[in-house]
N, C-alpha and C positions, 0 to 999 in steps of 0.2 A: 574589542568589545568583550567584556566579561559576562559570564552567566551566573549571577548571584541572586538569591531571593531577597525580597525587600524585607527590611527589619522594622520593628517598632522604633519610633523616633527616640525614645529613651535609651534603647540599646545602641542605636547609632551614635548618640552623643557619648555614651559610656565608652564605646570602642575608640572614639577619637581621643577622649580625655585620659583613659587609663591604659589603652592598648597601642597607642601611637598610630592609629589608623588614619591614613590620609586617602580618602576615596579616589582622588585623581591619580594617585600613585599605585593603586592596586594592580592595574594591568601590567605595569613595569615589574612590580614585585613578583607577580605570578609568572611572568615570562622568565625572570631570572631563576626562579625555583624550578620551573619545568626544564630549563636548559641544563641545570645541574643534575636533575633526576635522569635525564637522557644519557648522561655520561657515567652513570653508576651501573656497572654490569650485573651486580648482584641484586639490585632492587627491581621489583615489578609492582609498582604501586598504582593506586587510583590516581588519575591526573585531572579529574574534572575540577573546575574552578572553585566550586563551593567547598569541596573536600580540602583542597590545598589552602584556601583562605582561612579555613577553620584552624589549621596548624599555624599559619602566620599570626592569626589573632592570639592563639594560645601561647605564642612565643613573643608577643608584643612587637611583631614585625622585625625581629632580629633574624636575618636570613641564615646566619650560621647556627643559631639555636634551632631554627625551624628544620634545617637539614639534619641536625643531630636528633631532633625529636621524631621526625619521619623515619629515619633509619632505625631508631630504637623501637618505634611502634611496630614496624614490620619484623624486626629481629625478634622481639618478644612473641609476636603472633606465630612466627615460624618455629621458635624454640619450644613452645608449649602447646603442642597439638591437642593435648587432652582438654584444653580450654577452648581452642579456636577451630578445631575441625569437627565435621559432622554436626552442623548447626542448622539443620532444617527445622524451622518452627512448626511444620506440620507433623513432625515426629511425635508419636504419642508420649514418649518419655519426656521430651522437652516440654510439651504442653502440661503434663502432670507436674513437673518441677516448677514451671512458671506459675501455676495456680497455688503453689505454696506461699507465694508472696514474700520471699526473702528479701528481694531488692526492689524497691518501689519508688520511682520518681513521682512525687506528689503533684497534683494538678495545679496548685496555686503557688506562685513564686512570692518571695518576700518583697513585694512592691513591683512596679513596672520595670525597674532596672535592677531588681534584687535577685539574689541567687535562687537556683532551683533547689528545693529541699528533697533530698534522697533519703528515704527511710529504709534502714537495713534491720531486718528482724532475724537475728542469728538463732533464736530459739524457735523459729517457725517450722522446723522440720525435725523428723525423728531420725537420728543418725544410725539407728539399727536398720532402717528401711531405705535411706537415701545416702548417696555418696557426696561428700563435700566437693569433689571434683565436678560432678554433674550439676550441683547447685551453683558453683562458681561459673560454669559454662553459661548458664542462663543469665547470671548477673552481668557477665561481660557482653552478652548479646544485647542486653538492655542498654548498657553503657555505649556500645557501638552505635545504636540508634540515636542516642542523645548527641553523640559526636557528629553524626551525619545530619540530623534534622532539627536540633533544638538550639537556636541562637542564644537563648538564655544560658544554657549550660556552658557554652563557649565563652561568652562575653562577661556574664555576671558570675559564672561559676556554680559550684555546688556547696551547699551546707548539708553535711552528712550527719544524720541522726542514727546512731546504732543502739537499738533497743535490745538489751541482753536478757530480758525476761525469758525464762524457760530454757536458757542455754545450759546444757548438761555437761557433766564431766566427760561423758562418752563422746560428745560432740567436740569438746576441746581437745581430746586425745587424738583427733584426726589431723591436727595441725603439727606437722614436723617443721623443723627449721627451714628445710629446703622448700616446702610448700609455702611457708610464710614469705620466703624470699621471692618466690614466683608471684605471689599475690601483690606484694609491694612493688615489684618490678612492673607489673601491669598498671598499677595506679600511676607510677611515674611516667609511663609511656604515653598515656592519653594527654592531649593538649587541653585538658579541662582544669580550670582553676579550682583548687580546693580551698574554700573560704573558711572552713572549720570542720572538725570531726568531733561530734559530741556523743559520748557514751553515757547511757543512762541505765540504771538498775544493774550495776556490776555484780557478777555472780562469783561463787566459790571457784578459785583457780584462775580468775580473770587477771589478777596481778601478774602471774607468770606469763600468760599469753600477751598481755599488754606490753610488758617489757621487751618481749621478743619482736613484736611488730614495731614498736617505737624505735628500736635500734636499726631497723632496715630502712626506715623512712628518711627523707631529706630533712635537714634542719628546719627548713621553712615550714614543712607540714607538721613536724614535731611541735613547733611553737603554736600551732593552731588546734591542738588536741586538748579537750577538756573532758573530765569524768564527773557526772552528776549522780548523786545518790537518790535524788527524787525528781519527779516531773516538775514539782514546784520550782526547783532550782533551774531546770532546763528551760522553763517558760520565760525566764528572765533573758534568755538569749534567743530562743525561737518562740515567739508568741503562739499560744495554743490555737488561736484563730486560724493559723495556717495548717494545722494538723488535722488528721481524720477525726471523725466523731468519736471513735473508740479511744482516742487520746485526749478527749475533752474539747476538741476543736469543731470547726464548721467546714472542714475541707473535704466533705464527702465520706461515704461509708467504705470500710476496708474492702468488702466484697466487690464493690463496684470498681474501686481503684485497681484491684488485682485482676479482675476480668478485662478491664480496659488495657492493662499492660500486656496481658496475654494476647488480646486481639491486635494490639499494635505490632507485636512480633509477627503474627500471621499475615497482617496486611503488608508487611515489608519482607515477605519471604524471599522474593527475588534477590534482594540485597545479599542475603546470607548464602543463597545458592551460588552467587557470583563471587562472593568474598574470598572463597578458598583459593582462587587463582592469583590473588594479590598477596604474594609471599616473597621472602628472600630466597635466593639460591646461594648459600654460603660458599659453595665451591667456586663461585665467580667473584667473591669479595676480594678486593685488593688487600693484600696483607693477610693477617691471621683470621680464619673463619671464627664466627661466634656461634657456639652451639650450646645446647642445654647443659652439657657437662662443664664447659668453660664459664658459663654464666651463673649456674646455680649449684655446681658440685654434683656429686653422685648421691642420689636419694638413699641408696642402701647404706651410706656411711653415717646416716643420722637415725636416731631412734625417735619414735613419736614422743610427744610430751607426756610426762607423768605428773600426776597431781596427788597431793596428800589428801 
């Protein structure tokens, strides 16, 4: 008997049609996955049914891909402690960074079985006051909650909207090649379908950063990236009715969306307090350990980006 939350009928149908989900076979799939996990000496993952089925769905029920994705998810979390350690939502610094509203899952999806729109506002913080590392920590806390709690994100995926208004050269200079590789590695590690990444209002120096990000992403995600010079062009892909009022839509006010997102982190505090125990022990991995230096290189060997 599995312990899974009930989904909207539209998402259940989508899981069957697009993700190869066969409800009657889920207990067997979960049992096979748990049996494999029990034999991995280096892995200490969550093993509750809902968590594991989210990975199965994200890998279209390929057991081998699910094994690889789970291992990669915890490998990345273990190798980048600056993103994934010390994540207590009650911490004043984390709350302050959350209220900047850099990464915001919007409340309205694109239809009952449509993707979750995630608004990323890279110009929403002052790089002279805030570290991009701390900003990304909060972003990945939000993504972790979507992985755990949002069936839309897992089954229908994400439509990512990156608003580049206000993005300064000083902010861009915080991105080293190693840092970009870490960010893109995290993107690839989550079992969430990226249906599209839409950049709007590209700023000075963005071409350089875009080319670097583009090179680290998988070919599938590369093909789903678009850059829009205006919101009018963007609205042909993401109707403005799904967007916040500040973006010409009817999807709520930004201040409310930001506060709700912060409150969601606080309401799920226990998840983050427990999460730190779910990590890899690379000393026990069969074969060669995977560490930050083997995965991302040595940070000191790269310079930060320079823009004309």
